[in-house]
Backbone bond lengths (Angstrom), bond angles and torsions (degrees), N, CA, C in turn:
res aa  C-N    CA-C-N  psi(-1)  N-CA   C-N-CA  omega(-1)  CA-C   N-CA-C  phi
1 X - - - 1.557 - - 1.565 108.74 -
2 X 1.371 118.91 -34.35 1.423 120.39 -175.90 1.552 102.82 -72.50
3 X 1.295 122.84 -33.62 1.487 126.72 -179.89 1.553 107.23 -63.56
4 X 1.320 117.30 -42.56 1.510 120.65 177.59 1.506 113.82 -65.13
5 X 1.294 118.71 -37.57 1.431 128.98 -179.26 1.549 103.36 -66.53
6 X 1.351 117.98 -51.06 1.403 120.04 179.45 1.524 116.45 -60.86
7 X 1.310 113.11 -36.05 1.495 118.55 177.42 1.441 109.08 -70.85
8 X 1.318 121.72 -36.28 1.524 121.61 178.00 1.421 110.01 -68.33
9 X 1.314 118.00 -40.01 1.409 122.92 179.08 1.547 115.01 -63.15
10 X 1.347 110.84 -41.91 1.473 117.07 174.84 1.508 115.41 -59.93
11 X 1.441 116.00 -34.50 1.454 119.89 175.81 1.491 110.17 -78.39
12 X 1.285 123.42 -23.69 1.461 124.94 -173.84 1.428 112.73 -90.94
13 X 1.316 120.03 -30.74 1.577 119.67 -175.27 1.507 109.88 -64.96
14 X 1.326 122.10 -44.44 1.394 117.63 174.21 1.607 120.08 -57.46
15 X 1.300 109.66 -35.54 1.465 114.98 175.44 1.560 109.28 -66.77
16 X 1.287 118.90 -43.37 1.429 118.07 -178.09 1.481 111.95 -68.94
17 X 1.305 117.54 -34.66 1.490 121.02 174.75 1.560 110.46 -61.43
18 X 1.360 115.38 -46.33 1.440 116.07 177.27 1.514 113.72 -64.40
19 X 1.387 120.28 -33.45 1.412 122.76 176.12 1.497 108.18 -63.29
20 X 1.354 117.89 -45.44 1.414 122.16 -177.15 1.537 111.62 -60.68
21 X 1.335 117.56 -40.27 1.418 122.17 179.15 1.537 108.66 -70.53
22 X 1.273 118.63 -31.14 1.524 116.85 -178.62 1.611 108.24 -74.79
23 X 1.295 112.21 -41.21 1.509 116.06 175.92 1.513 114.45 -57.16
24 X 1.298 109.51 -42.94 1.502 116.89 -179.98 1.553 115.18 -69.07
25 X 1.337 112.58 -15.37 1.421 114.44 177.41 1.524 117.52 -97.42
26 X 1.400 113.56 -2.71 1.431 112.91 176.43 1.364 114.57 -75.60
27 X 1.400 116.06 154.02 1.371 122.67 -175.56 1.517 111.80 -121.95
28 X 1.271 119.87 171.43 1.440 123.68 174.71 1.534 112.99 -58.27
29 X 1.346 111.97 -37.14 1.491 118.54 173.00 1.510 113.19 -58.91
30 X 1.404 113.31 -44.28 1.463 113.96 178.70 1.487 113.65 -63.37
31 X 1.259 119.30 -38.31 1.431 124.52 177.58 1.515 110.75 -64.19
32 X 1.307 116.02 -43.98 1.459 123.95 -179.02 1.519 108.36 -58.99
33 X 1.399 119.70 -45.29 1.420 119.36 174.38 1.494 116.76 -61.33
34 X 1.209 119.94 -37.68 1.466 119.73 172.66 1.447 114.17 -64.81
35 X 1.407 112.35 -44.40 1.460 117.16 -178.37 1.567 113.74 -64.94
36 X 1.316 116.00 -26.85 1.503 123.99 -179.86 1.698 110.64 -64.92
37 X 1.312 118.65 -16.56 1.465 115.47 -175.68 1.573 106.84 -72.74
38 X 1.378 114.86 135.52 1.474 117.59 170.05 1.481 105.70 -77.63
39 X 1.272 119.92 -45.41 1.514 126.65 176.04 1.505 109.74 -127.92
40 X 1.321 114.67 99.16 1.539 113.58 -172.97 1.517 115.28 -71.90
41 X 1.253 121.56 155.84 1.424 123.51 178.19 1.621 106.35 -60.55
42 X 1.395 112.21 149.61 1.490 117.09 -179.92 1.534 114.69 -48.88
43 X 1.284 120.63 -43.07 1.473 122.51 179.33 1.530 110.01 -56.38
44 X 1.307 114.35 -48.21 1.482 116.98 -178.31 1.489 112.07 -61.81
45 X 1.339 112.13 -44.84 1.560 116.03 179.40 1.554 107.30 -61.50
46 X 1.290 120.59 -42.62 1.375 121.03 -173.83 1.641 108.99 -64.50
47 X 1.281 115.95 -43.01 1.512 120.38 173.72 1.484 113.49 -58.25
48 X 1.430 114.00 -48.42 1.431 118.65 -177.72 1.516 110.63 -70.81
49 X 1.243 121.15 -26.57 1.470 125.06 176.09 1.540 106.64 -64.79
50 X 1.350 112.99 -48.04 1.460 119.28 174.91 1.462 116.25 -55.02
51 X 1.326 116.45 -47.72 1.450 125.61 177.26 1.531 109.03 -57.15
52 X 1.309 114.07 -47.79 1.534 117.20 -175.11 1.594 108.52 -64.75
53 X 1.404 114.50 -38.44 1.379 115.46 -179.17 1.511 114.96 -64.65
54 X 1.380 116.15 -40.72 1.445 115.97 179.22 1.555 108.62 -75.24
55 X 1.328 123.89 -15.39 1.435 122.11 170.33 1.480 111.68 -88.55
56 X 1.356 119.58 7.58 1.465 117.98 173.81 1.433 115.55 93.09
57 X 1.398 118.51 8.95 1.572 125.96 -176.53 1.516 106.00 -112.38
58 X 1.327 119.05 72.36 1.431 121.65 -179.87 1.542 111.23 -67.80
59 X 1.329 114.28 142.12 1.469 121.73 174.31 1.549 110.93 62.05
60 X 1.416 119.20 36.46 1.376 121.20 176.55 1.549 114.55 -68.96
61 X 1.246 118.12 137.15 1.481 114.96 175.43 1.584 106.85 -92.37
62 X 1.350 114.69 -176.94 1.446 119.23 -172.90 1.551 113.98 -63.49
63 X 1.300 112.83 -39.70 1.442 119.42 175.82 1.580 115.60 -57.23
64 X 1.253 111.90 -42.04 1.530 124.16 172.27 1.498 110.35 -61.98
65 X 1.308 118.64 -48.75 1.459 125.58 179.73 1.536 108.24 -56.16
66 X 1.349 114.37 -50.94 1.479 117.26 -174.83 1.524 111.92 -63.67
67 X 1.294 112.21 -40.50 1.544 115.99 178.95 1.504 109.55 -63.11
68 X 1.297 120.56 -40.85 1.472 124.38 -175.83 1.579 103.07 -67.09
69 X 1.386 121.11 -38.30 1.424 118.19 -176.58 1.611 111.39 -69.48
70 X 1.306 117.56 -19.80 1.483 121.65 172.85 1.554 113.91 -67.37
71 X 1.220 117.33 -19.84 1.528 122.75 -177.06 1.441 102.63 -69.14
72 X 1.444 116.94 128.00 1.428 125.13 179.87 1.551 108.19 -63.22
73 X 1.237 113.84 -24.61 1.611 115.44 -179.27 1.542 112.69 -92.19
74 X 1.222 118.35 9.85 1.464 119.93 -170.97 1.563 110.99 -64.42
75 X 1.261 116.82 -42.52 1.474 119.77 -179.93 1.510 107.11 -69.63
76 X 1.309 116.33 -42.95 1.499 116.79 179.90 1.467 111.48 -59.23
77 X 1.351 120.89 -39.81 1.498 123.77 -175.51 1.592 103.50 -70.46
78 X 1.287 123.56 -27.47 1.481 122.60 176.13 1.526 108.86 -76.07
79 X 1.281 115.79 -50.04 1.533 120.25 -173.67 1.606 107.29 -63.47
80 X 1.307 113.32 -43.16 1.498 115.19 -177.96 1.469 118.16 -93.00
81 X 1.324 115.85 19.26 1.452 122.87 176.87 1.476 108.08 -57.41
82 X 1.288 115.21 133.61 1.512 121.98 176.51 1.573 109.05 -82.76
83 X 1.272 115.31 83.01 1.438 120.69 -175.11 1.631 109.91 -67.27
84 X 1.241 119.47 -20.87 1.401 120.16 -175.34 1.542 112.40 -85.18
85 X 1.328 117.73 -18.90 1.456 123.95 -178.31 1.510 114.84 -120.33
86 X 1.297 114.27 39.88 1.520 116.77 177.65 1.497 111.38 -73.54
87 X 1.353 120.06 142.20 1.453 117.80 168.93 1.432 118.49 -56.27
88 X 1.234 124.30 142.52 1.426 129.74 179.71 1.522 112.52 -53.43
89 X 1.391 116.11 -37.82 1.442 121.25 179.87 1.458 111.58 -61.94
90 X 1.417 120.49 -41.70 1.375 125.95 -176.08 1.546 106.25 -70.16
91 X 1.302 116.03 -38.89 1.518 117.75 -177.95 1.533 111.35 -69.54
92 X 1.271 118.53 -26.39 1.414 121.69 174.90 1.630 110.45 -65.95
């Protein structure tokens, strides 16, 4: 069982590192482009729904997402997210 967990971790860590790099490369312009959608494409809404979930805003609609993106600390909240201590309910 520990071997399976270690194998899963080995697969997941590079993905997490890539995600952290991608988030670090985002700019205010990038956020502005996403925020400009009146009706975002499904993939963008899926990603932003996941972001809202880990930020504690479950089942957020597009209006809520756009409002959150106007928060000057939005990117800081994502970058500084305590990934190691997320509540089990959010992880589910």
